C-alpha angles and dihedrals in degrees: 000000000000115000093236092052091045094053090051097045095050091048099248089124127026097224135024091232089061093052090045090054091047090055093047091051094051097250094122124062130177118209092346099310126099109258130222115218092257095053110128118239121211134187109281096029118134114226115199120200113195112202124180094260103026148012122233124194123200129191116215109234100170139000112237116236095203129064094250136011129208114265089238090064094050092104090062091062106034138024125198112239119212 
């Protein structure tokens, strides 16, 4: 699954256009390298989101099969890495 679609479907971003812009501006990296919006995400990948004030890392646990998942199921798909 594309990284921009993944971020949207697991509720890290509200819209895919937002995650696409974040990728284009170098805010999103996968396994330590800056990711383009079409970068494929696999189970076990570490996605890093660099905000102005902080950096958050997520580990991919599962790839969703539907377009969106309920926010209550988010922990089944990603885990925040310290």
